[in-house]
C-alpha positions, 0 to 999 in steps of 0.5 A: 515499566513492561508493556506489550506492543499492540502493533509493530513499532519502529525502534521498539519491536513487533506486535506481541513483544513484551518490552521495557520502557520508561513509565512516562513514555508508556503513559504519555505516548504508547497508551494514548495512541493504542500502541501498547498495553500494560503487561498484565495477565488479562492484557496478554490474553486480549492481545492473543485474541487481537493477534488472531483477528489481525491475522484473519484480516491480513489473510482476507486483504491478501486474498482480495489483493490477489483476486484484484491482481488477477483481474488487472493483469490483462488490462491495458490502458491508453493515455492520449497526450499532446506531443511536440517535435520528434514525438516528445511529450509536453511534461510526463505521464503521471500516476494520477493520469494512470489512476484516472484511466483505470477508474474509467475502466472500472478499477478504482486504484489509488494513485499512491499504489501505482509505481512508475520505474522511470518517468514516461516522457515519450510515446510508446508502450510501458509496463507499470506496476501496481502495489496492491498489498505488501506481498501482491503487485500487478503489472498493466500495460500503458499505451501512450499515444498522440492526442 
């Protein structure tokens, strides 16, 4: 059975491709989840319109992410932590702690978008990246200081 993919799907193909799959797989898995359409003329036209709206939404999200990245570049946050001997932190600075500090500054960023290269286990200044969009990331400075 020939189907048109509505979205990128691993092991099948990219959006808009016409692929050949077994009928049961299409009827029981792809169609109910909205991953594919049957390859009919009307559906091909509908997919072209859907592609345009997806591309427009992608461009809007990209522009919004770039604007947010420009706002976040000069931001630096301070995280007070308890320290022991030789200025070693009890535990590590987590992405949740960074997200909470950003929220206090007025930037609501999901903790899953925060990427820490290596665990922060000592006092100092660290560069942390924020993955705002697949093509846009921003770097902020995190100051880890004694509580």
